[in-house]
N, C-alpha and C positions, 0 to 999 in steps of 0.2 A: 872745353874747359868748364862747362856747366855740369854739376852733379845731377844724377838721375833722381835722387830723392831731395827733400827739402828739410834738412835737419833742424833749421831754426823754427819750424812749425811744430816741433814736439813740445811737450809740457816743460815748464821751467824746472831745472834741477833743484834739489834740496839746498845745495850749496850755491850761494850767489856771491862769488868773490868780486870785490871792488865795485859793488853796486849799491852801497849805502846800507841803511838799516833794513833788516828783514821785515820789520813791521811796516815800513814805508812801502817796500816792494809788494808785500801781500795785499796791502790796501789797493795799490795800483793794479795788481793782477786781478783782484776781484772786480774792480771798476771796469777793466777792459773786458772781462768775461761777461759781465752784465750787458755791455754794449754789443758784444759779438752775438749774444743770444737774441738780440732784438730783431724786429722786422724792419721795413723801410723807415728811414728817418725823415725823408722829405715827402713832398706831394708831387711826384713826377707827372708831367703832362701825358695824355694818352699816346701810345705808340702810333707811328705813322702806319698807313695801310700796308699790309703785306709784311710787316716786320714782326719777327717772333718775339714773344714776351719773355722768354727765358724761364728759369726755374720758378715754380710757384712757391709762394710763401705759406708756411703752415698757418692754419687759422689761429687767431688770437695772439700773434706775435708782434703786431704793429705797435709802435710806441712813439711818444714824442721825442724829439731830439733833445740831447742834454743842453742845459744852459751853458753859455760860453765859459763861465767860471768852473762849472763841473767838468767840462771837456778838458780843461787845462789843469785841473786840480792835481792829478798824479804827477805832472811835471813840476808844478809849483812846490809839491811836498817832497820831491825826490831829494835824497841826501847822497850826493856822489861828487867825487872830485872831478868827474868827467863832464857832468851836465851843469850848466849854469844859465840862468835867465839873462837876457840882454835887454834891459829896459831902455826907454828913451824914444821909441818910434811913435810919438804922440802927434795927433792931428785933431782939428776941430771941424765939426759939421753942425750947422744949425745952432750954434751956441753951446754945444756939448763937446766935451773932450773924450777922445778915444785913444787907444794904443794898439798898435799891431804887435801881437805876441811874437817874441823871437827867443829861441833857445840855441845855445852853442854846445855841441858835444865834441869834446877834444879826445880823440882816441889815443891809445898808447903810442909813444914815439916810434916812428919807423926809421928807415935808413936814410931818407932824404928829407928835403923840406916838406912840410905837411901839404896834402892835397885839399884844397878848399872846395867844398860842394855846397851849393845853395839849393834847398828843397822848399817848394812853395805849394801851399794847399789852400782850399776854400777861397780861391780868387773869385769864384762865383758863390754867392752866399747861400744858394740852395743846394750845395754839394757838400754837406757836412761829413759824409763818409770819407772824403779825401783827408780832412783834418784828423779824423779818428785813425786813419791808416798811418799818418805821419806820427801820431802819438804812439801807436803800436810799434812802429819801427824804432823810435827812441827807447821804448821799453826793452826791445830786443838788445839794443846796444848797452843799456844799463845791465842787463843780465850777462852779456858776454862782450865786454869792451874790446876784446881783441879783434872782433869783427870789424872794428873801425880803426885798426892800427894804421898809423900814417895819415889819417884823415882828420880834418876839422869840419864838422857838419854844422852849417847854419840853417836852422829849421824855422819855418814861418807857418805855423799850423792854420792860422785864420787870417788871410790877407784881406778879407772884406768883412770886418766885424759888424758894420751896420747892415749889410746884406744878410749876414748870418742872423742877426737879431730879427730882421724883418722877413726872413725866409724868402728872399728874393735873389734872383740871379745878379741883378745890378746892385751897385751901392746906393745909398740913400739919395745921392745926387741924381740918380736916374740913368747913369751910364754903365755900360758893360766894361769893367776895368780891364778885361782881357782883350780889348781892342784899342787901348789907350797908350800902350808903352812906346816910348821914343817917338812920340808925335806931338811934343810940346803940350802935353796934357796939363790941365789945371787941377785934376783930381788929386787930393792930398795923399791918398794911399799909393797911387802910382808914383808920385814924386818921391815919397819916402823909399819905396822899393827900388826905384831907379838909382837913388843915391846909394843904397846898400849894394846893388850890383856893381856900380862903379867902384865903391870903396873897397870891397873885398876881392875884386878881380877873380871870380870863381874859376876853377878849372872845369867845373861842370854845373849845369843848371837843370834841375828836374822840376817839372810842374805836374801836380796831381789833380786829376779831374774825374768827374762821373758824367756819363752820357745816358740820359733817360730815354733815348731812342735806339740805343745799340743793344744787341742781344749777346755781345761778347766783348772781350778785351781787345784793345788796340792802342796804337801810339803814333804820335806825330814826331817826325824829325824836325823840330821847330827852328833849327838854325837856318838863317839865310846866308850863311857864310860857307867856310870850307870844312866845317866839322861834321858833315853828315855821314861820312864813312865811319868815323869813330862812333858817332851817335848810334848808327844802325848796328854796329858790332856790339853795342851794349844793350840796345833795345830788344834785339832778337832773343838773347838768353833770358832777359827779364820777362818777356812774354811767356817763354817756355816755363820758367819757374812759377809764374802766376797761374799757368794752366793747371797746376796741381789743385787749384781751388775754383776756377771759373773757366768756361770755354773761351776760345779766341774768336773774334769776328773775322771770318775769311771772305766777306763780301768784296766784290771788285770795286765798289764805291761805298765810302763811309763818310758821313757828315758832308756830303757834297764834293769830296775829293777822291781821286783815283787811289786805290789801296792795293797792296800786294802782301798777302800773308799777314794782314792786320797792321801793316806799317804804311803810313802816309808820308810822302816826301814833301808835300806842300801843306801850308796851313794859312790861317787868317793873318791879315796885317794887324799889327798892334798887339800881338800876344806877348806875354811875359817872356823875355829873352834878353841876351846881352845886346849892347848897342852895336851897330854895324861898324866895320872898319877897324876892329881890334887886330893887332899884330898876331896875337895868339888867342883865337876865339875858343871858348869852352865847348865841350860837348853839350848838346841841348836836347832834352827829351821831354815830351808831354805824354804822360801815361794815363790812359782812360779805362775806368771800369764801367760795366753796365749797371746803371743806378737802380734798375728794377730788381737786380739780384739781391739775395739776402745780405744784410750788412756784415755778418760774420765772414762770409766768403770775400767780400770786397776788402775788408780790413786786412785779412790774411794775404790776399793777392797783392795789395800795395806793399805790405811788409816783405813778402818774398821777392817782389820785383826790386825794391830798393836795396835789400841785402845782396841780391845777385849783381846789381850794377856796381856796388862797391867792390865785390870780389873780382868780377870780370875786369874792371878798370885797373885794379891792382895787378892782376896777372898780365894784362896787355902792356902795361908800363914796364913790368919786369922783363917781358920778352922783346920789347921794342922801346929802348930808352929814348930814342929820338922820334917817337910817334908824334 
């Protein structure tokens, strides 16, 4: 079901139906192009002994990561009936107020009830490439809304704004948010996101991450429930599509877990996922890029993987209504 080429990676057409003003889109496209041409945005730790570093960066391309407002500017400026900001996810840390950015993309109406997908990025504050990948994906949907027909996408580009500001993996409270879910955490970001997951009852949950010790793409089947078969049937073509831009990690062990073909069936406790015990658990995927790879390839790999998951899920449901 996966096409051999990646048509959504081609340049934007001159005509942009249903995507708001051309001026807004051109601004967003220029912003994304500048980011894609950049080198590493974070300061990754040295690779472990024996691990390949992956593609080398051209000299002189390293640059500072964009400020949070700059990263989100194209979405804030977009004029589209499909994309809307969802304010209100506010929290307090150290006497300062923050907000988790959230955007909802409503695709053209499909034949059945809309499929609700939650996509979460920058849970670790030192992985800005994941947030940029999610912004790129939303740009693709603005360009071609039909790619999201029948879907309602809830996108959370920066789930850890204090870690993003501080350039740290953990939030400002000192905890790794991706070990805190469904464990009675007092971390305000976690509590807000848990509420979002319960409230929207997503059909699918996708987490985007970057691994500074991996030389290639890989993914976790992060579900602890019965959705792993569906999750794997979506993750496998997503990895193939992303391989248009970056190699896959085929090591037998990745991040301390057994891996097969870049797919890990086990993951850490407390990762972002749906709560246990749901009657109809969502598919759950954690998609990882090699953080030491050029930013441009990481952004496009995220975009290709996400678009492929939408298309594959749509086709799976069409061929198996009772899946």
